[in-house]
C-alpha positions as CSV (number, residue, x, y, z in Angstrom):
1,M,28.7,-11.4,-10.6
2,N,28.8,-13.1,-13.3
3,N,29.3,-16.4,-11.0
4,I,26.4,-15.6,-9.2
5,G,24.1,-15.5,-12.4
6,N,25.3,-18.6,-13.6
7,R,24.5,-20.3,-10.7
8,L,20.9,-19.0,-10.4
9,R,20.8,-20.2,-14.1
10,Q,21.4,-23.4,-13.2
11,A,19.5,-23.8,-10.5
12,G,16.3,-22.5,-12.6
13,M,17.8,-25.6,-15.1
14,N,17.4,-27.9,-12.0
15,I,14.1,-26.9,-10.9
16,I,12.7,-27.3,-14.8
17,G,14.5,-30.7,-14.7
18,A,12.8,-31.7,-11.6
19,M,9.5,-30.9,-12.9
20,Q,10.0,-32.6,-15.6
21,R,10.7,-35.5,-14.3
22,F,8.0,-35.1,-12.0
23,M,5.4,-34.9,-15.4
24,A,6.5,-38.2,-17.0
25,G,4.0,-40.2,-17.5
26,R,1.5,-38.0,-16.6
27,Y,-1.7,-36.5,-18.4
28,G,-0.9,-32.5,-17.7
29,H,-3.9,-30.3,-19.4
30,D,-6.1,-30.1,-21.8
31,R,-9.0,-28.4,-23.2
32,L,-11.5,-29.8,-20.4
33,N,-8.4,-29.1,-17.5
34,I,-8.6,-25.6,-18.7
35,T,-12.4,-24.8,-19.0
36,L,-12.7,-26.6,-15.2
37,L,-9.8,-24.1,-14.0
38,V,-11.6,-21.0,-15.5
39,V,-14.8,-22.0,-14.6
40,G,-13.9,-22.7,-10.9
41,C,-12.1,-19.0,-11.1
42,V,-15.1,-17.6,-12.1
43,L,-17.3,-19.4,-9.5
44,C,-14.7,-18.5,-6.7
45,F,-14.8,-14.7,-8.4
46,V,-18.9,-15.0,-8.1
47,Q,-18.5,-15.5,-4.3
48,F,-17.2,-12.4,-3.7
49,L,-20.1,-10.9,-4.8
50,T,-22.9,-13.3,-3.9
51,P,-24.3,-13.0,-0.4
52,D,-23.2,-15.2,2.6
53,S,-26.0,-17.9,2.2
54,V,-25.3,-18.6,-1.7
55,D,-21.6,-18.1,-0.7
56,V,-20.5,-21.4,0.7
57,V,-22.5,-23.2,-2.3
58,L,-20.0,-21.1,-4.7
59,M,-16.6,-21.7,-2.5
60,I,-17.1,-25.8,-2.3
61,L,-17.9,-26.0,-6.0
62,S,-15.1,-23.7,-7.2
63,E,-12.6,-25.9,-5.2
64,A,-14.4,-28.6,-6.3
65,L,-13.5,-27.5,-9.7
66,L,-10.1,-26.6,-9.0
67,I,-8.9,-30.0,-7.3
68,L,-11.0,-31.8,-10.3
69,S,-8.8,-30.2,-12.7
70,L,-5.3,-30.7,-10.5
71,F,-6.4,-34.5,-10.2
72,R,-6.7,-34.8,-13.8
73,C,-3.5,-32.8,-14.4
74,F,-1.6,-35.1,-12.4
75,S,-3.2,-38.5,-13.4
76,R,-1.8,-41.3,-14.5
77,N,-4.3,-42.8,-16.2
78,T,-3.9,-40.8,-19.5
79,Y,-6.0,-42.9,-21.6
80,K,-9.5,-42.5,-18.9
81,R,-8.2,-38.9,-19.0
82,Y,-8.2,-38.9,-22.7
83,N,-11.4,-40.2,-23.3
84,E,-13.1,-37.9,-21.4
85,N,-11.7,-34.3,-23.4
86,R,-12.3,-36.6,-26.3
87,K,-16.5,-36.5,-25.0
88,F,-15.9,-33.2,-23.6
89,L,-15.0,-32.0,-27.0
90,L,-17.8,-33.6,-29.1
91,L,-20.2,-32.5,-26.4
92,I,-18.9,-28.6,-27.7
93,D,-19.0,-29.2,-31.0
94,R,-22.2,-30.4,-31.0
95,I,-23.1,-27.2,-28.7
96,K,-21.3,-25.6,-32.0
97,D,-23.3,-26.6,-34.8
98,R,-26.5,-25.3,-35.5
99,D,-27.0,-26.5,-38.7
100,H,-27.8,-29.6,-37.6
101,R,-29.6,-32.5,-34.6
102,Y,-28.3,-35.5,-33.2
103,Y,-30.3,-38.3,-33.2
104,A,-29.4,-42.0,-31.7
105,C,-30.8,-44.7,-34.0
106,P,-33.2,-46.6,-31.9
107,K,-31.6,-50.1,-33.3
108,C,-27.8,-50.1,-32.5
109,R,-27.7,-46.6,-30.4
110,Q,-25.2,-45.1,-33.1
111,T,-25.8,-41.3,-33.6
112,V,-26.6,-40.0,-36.3
113,R,-26.3,-36.3,-37.8
114,V,-29.2,-34.4,-40.2
115,P,-29.4,-31.8,-40.9
116,K,-32.4,-29.0,-39.3
117,G,-35.4,-27.6,-41.0
118,K,-36.3,-30.2,-43.3
119,G,-39.8,-31.0,-41.3
120,K,-40.0,-34.9,-40.8
121,I,-37.6,-37.0,-42.4
122,A,-36.4,-41.2,-42.6
123,I,-33.5,-41.2,-41.7
124,T,-31.3,-44.6,-42.2
125,C,-29.3,-45.8,-40.1
126,P,-25.3,-45.7,-41.5
127,R,-24.3,-48.6,-38.9
128,C,-27.7,-51.3,-39.2
129,K,-29.6,-49.9,-42.1
130,E,-32.3,-48.9,-39.8
131,K,-34.9,-46.6,-40.9
132,F,-36.9,-44.3,-38.3
133,V,-39.0,-41.2,-39.0
134,K,-37.5,-37.7,-36.9
135,K,-38.5,-34.0,-37.2
136,S,-35.5,-32.4,-38.3
């Protein structure tokens, strides 16, 4: 009986080791991957509650999101996946930030953050020192 338990434990360790070797050098999961998976699963669930005409569109969209998430997870181009996740997190931070507005400098395209509710203000770009007027 003890011998069977040891063999099962060893088989489990072999599987874990094989997965670790397979994932070595690959990107893995991040916030964008998890968001893609959750949205894909929610769309897959909503697909069952909708009529047949919308059903196909939701099925294609949910499967595309799930496949994209798997592609990002197994990708070896970690630099691109890291930048995609960084841009996604910056977008989420902007959406959550309700106290500020974001503008792009007309000269150098640098993003400038200004407080909301101050009316028309003169904004000075921190990079190129260009001055422009926007409503906050």
